[in-house]
TORKOL-4160 file (C-alpha; in steps of 0.2 Angstrom, whole numbers, padded with zeros to 4 digits, m for minus):
138
<pt num="1" X="0453" Y="0544" Z="0320"/>
<pt num="2" X="0441" Y="0533" Z="0330"/>
<pt num="3" X="0446" Y="0534" Z="0348"/>
<pt num="4" X="0458" Y="0545" Z="0357"/>
<pt num="5" X="0462" Y="0542" Z="0375"/>
<pt num="6" X="0474" Y="0549" Z="0388"/>
<pt num="7" X="0482" Y="0538" Z="0401"/>
<pt num="8" X="0489" Y="0548" Z="0416"/>
<pt num="9" X="0500" Y="0541" Z="0428"/>
<pt num="10" X="0506" Y="0549" Z="0445"/>
<pt num="11" X="0518" Y="0544" Z="0458"/>
<pt num="12" X="0526" Y="0553" Z="0474"/>
<pt num="13" X="0540" Y="0550" Z="0486"/>
<pt num="14" X="0546" Y="0561" Z="0500"/>
<pt num="15" X="0557" Y="0571" Z="0489"/>
<pt num="16" X="0547" Y="0573" Z="0473"/>
<pt num="17" X="0531" Y="0570" Z="0463"/>
<pt num="18" X="0529" Y="0566" Z="0445"/>
<pt num="19" X="0516" Y="0563" Z="0432"/>
<pt num="20" X="0517" Y="0555" Z="0415"/>
<pt num="21" X="0504" Y="0555" Z="0401"/>
<pt num="22" X="0502" Y="0543" Z="0386"/>
<pt num="23" X="0491" Y="0546" Z="0371"/>
<pt num="24" X="0482" Y="0531" Z="0364"/>
<pt num="25" X="0474" Y="0531" Z="0347"/>
<pt num="26" X="0463" Y="0518" Z="0339"/>
<pt num="27" X="0461" Y="0523" Z="0320"/>
<pt num="28" X="0446" Y="0518" Z="0309"/>
<pt num="29" X="0455" Y="0502" Z="0304"/>
<pt num="30" X="0456" Y="0497" Z="0322"/>
<pt num="31" X="0475" Y="0499" Z="0323"/>
<pt num="32" X="0481" Y="0505" Z="0340"/>
<pt num="33" X="0495" Y="0518" Z="0342"/>
<pt num="34" X="0502" Y="0523" Z="0359"/>
<pt num="35" X="0514" Y="0537" Z="0362"/>
<pt num="36" X="0522" Y="0546" Z="0376"/>
<pt num="37" X="0514" Y="0563" Z="0377"/>
<pt num="38" X="0521" Y="0573" Z="0392"/>
<pt num="39" X="0530" Y="0570" Z="0408"/>
<pt num="40" X="0532" Y="0582" Z="0423"/>
<pt num="41" X="0541" Y="0581" Z="0439"/>
<pt num="42" X="0543" Y="0593" Z="0454"/>
<pt num="43" X="0552" Y="0593" Z="0470"/>
<pt num="44" X="0542" Y="0591" Z="0485"/>
<pt num="45" X="0540" Y="0606" Z="0497"/>
<pt num="46" X="0553" Y="0610" Z="0510"/>
<pt num="47" X="0540" Y="0609" Z="0523"/>
<pt num="48" X="0536" Y="0591" Z="0525"/>
<pt num="49" X="0520" Y="0584" Z="0518"/>
<pt num="50" X="0511" Y="0568" Z="0520"/>
<pt num="51" X="0512" Y="0555" Z="0505"/>
<pt num="52" X="0493" Y="0557" Z="0503"/>
<pt num="53" X="0495" Y="0576" Z="0500"/>
<pt num="54" X="0509" Y="0573" Z="0488"/>
<pt num="55" X="0499" Y="0560" Z="0479"/>
<pt num="56" X="0484" Y="0572" Z="0477"/>
<pt num="57" X="0496" Y="0586" Z="0471"/>
<pt num="58" X="0502" Y="0574" Z="0457"/>
<pt num="59" X="0485" Y="0569" Z="0453"/>
<pt num="60" X="0479" Y="0587" Z="0448"/>
<pt num="61" X="0482" Y="0587" Z="0429"/>
<pt num="62" X="0483" Y="0602" Z="0417"/>
<pt num="63" X="0471" Y="0603" Z="0402"/>
<pt num="64" X="0478" Y="0599" Z="0385"/>
<pt num="65" X="0471" Y="0606" Z="0369"/>
<pt num="66" X="0467" Y="0589" Z="0361"/>
<pt num="67" X="0450" Y="0582" Z="0357"/>
<pt num="68" X="0450" Y="0567" Z="0369"/>
<pt num="69" X="0436" Y="0553" Z="0370"/>
<pt num="70" X="0442" Y="0547" Z="0387"/>
<pt num="71" X="0455" Y="0550" Z="0400"/>
<pt num="72" X="0460" Y="0537" Z="0413"/>
<pt num="73" X="0470" Y="0541" Z="0428"/>
<pt num="74" X="0482" Y="0528" Z="0436"/>
<pt num="75" X="0489" Y="0533" Z="0454"/>
<pt num="76" X="0498" Y="0519" Z="0463"/>
<pt num="77" X="0492" Y="0525" Z="0480"/>
<pt num="78" X="0475" Y="0518" Z="0485"/>
<pt num="79" X="0471" Y="0531" Z="0498"/>
<pt num="80" X="0470" Y="0544" Z="0484"/>
<pt num="81" X="0456" Y="0533" Z="0475"/>
<pt num="82" X="0446" Y="0532" Z="0491"/>
<pt num="83" X="0447" Y="0551" Z="0493"/>
<pt num="84" X="0442" Y="0554" Z="0475"/>
<pt num="85" X="0427" Y="0542" Z="0476"/>
<pt num="86" X="0421" Y="0549" Z="0493"/>
<pt num="87" X="0411" Y="0564" Z="0489"/>
<pt num="88" X="0401" Y="0565" Z="0505"/>
<pt num="89" X="0414" Y="0568" Z="0518"/>
<pt num="90" X="0421" Y="0585" Z="0522"/>
<pt num="91" X="0440" Y="0587" Z="0521"/>
<pt num="92" X="0453" Y="0599" Z="0527"/>
<pt num="93" X="0456" Y="0614" Z="0516"/>
<pt num="94" X="0472" Y="0607" Z="0507"/>
<pt num="95" X="0464" Y="0590" Z="0503"/>
<pt num="96" X="0447" Y="0598" Z="0498"/>
<pt num="97" X="0455" Y="0611" Z="0486"/>
<pt num="98" X="0464" Y="0597" Z="0477"/>
<pt num="99" X="0449" Y="0586" Z="0476"/>
<pt num="100" X="0439" Y="0601" Z="0470"/>
<pt num="101" X="0451" Y="0602" Z="0455"/>
<pt num="102" X="0451" Y="0584" Z="0452"/>
<pt num="103" X="0432" Y="0583" Z="0452"/>
<pt num="104" X="0430" Y="0598" Z="0440"/>
<pt num="105" X="0441" Y="0589" Z="0427"/>
<pt num="106" X="0437" Y="0571" Z="0429"/>
<pt num="107" X="0424" Y="0558" Z="0436"/>
<pt num="108" X="0428" Y="0545" Z="0450"/>
<pt num="109" X="0425" Y="0531" Z="0438"/>
<pt num="110" X="0440" Y="0537" Z="0427"/>
<pt num="111" X="0452" Y="0534" Z="0442"/>
<pt num="112" X="0460" Y="0516" Z="0443"/>
<pt num="113" X="0474" Y="0509" Z="0453"/>
<pt num="114" X="0491" Y="0503" Z="0446"/>
<pt num="115" X="0504" Y="0493" Z="0455"/>
<pt num="116" X="0519" Y="0504" Z="0459"/>
<pt num="117" X="0531" Y="0492" Z="0449"/>
<pt num="118" X="0520" Y="0495" Z="0433"/>
<pt num="119" X="0519" Y="0514" Z="0435"/>
<pt num="120" X="0529" Y="0524" Z="0423"/>
<pt num="121" X="0529" Y="0539" Z="0434"/>
<pt num="122" X="0539" Y="0530" Z="0447"/>
<pt num="123" X="0555" Y="0535" Z="0437"/>
<pt num="124" X="0551" Y="0553" Z="0441"/>
<pt num="125" X="0551" Y="0550" Z="0460"/>
<pt num="126" X="0565" Y="0537" Z="0462"/>
<pt num="127" X="0579" Y="0547" Z="0453"/>
<pt num="128" X="0589" Y="0540" Z="0438"/>
<pt num="129" X="0607" Y="0542" Z="0433"/>
<pt num="130" X="0610" Y="0549" Z="0416"/>
<pt num="131" X="0615" Y="0532" Z="0410"/>
<pt num="132" X="0598" Y="0524" Z="0416"/>
<pt num="133" X="0589" Y="0538" Z="0407"/>
<pt num="134" X="0598" Y="0536" Z="0391"/>
<pt num="135" X="0596" Y="0516" Z="0391"/>
<pt num="136" X="0579" Y="0516" Z="0398"/>
<pt num="137" X="0584" Y="0504" Z="0412"/>
<pt num="138" X="0579" Y="0502" Z="0430"/>
């Protein structure tokens, strides 16, 4: 194994948030292999939350027991990137706690924007029928 990377995607809606992680491996012969590693979704709280708070909740990742050379995080909400990159401003408790976890487990340069239509985590927040899930459409 030469390079092992994780690519983490997150998305939210008013009713749910989700995260998808792909594993990317480049072997010693420069062959690239990509695989779906894990997907996770949760219903949003009954108490209304802003989209920003939901995006920050989806951005907090759990640790995996895999030796990884690099992780890249791909939210589709640009405000999340601005919050993560701003380390000088004080935030309200909820946001500060989420940012603390994010900063403990990653660096701001690891966070990049992805357009919503290319975000695989979108499917977790948009809702799919059984037929759409089995055929991979939508």
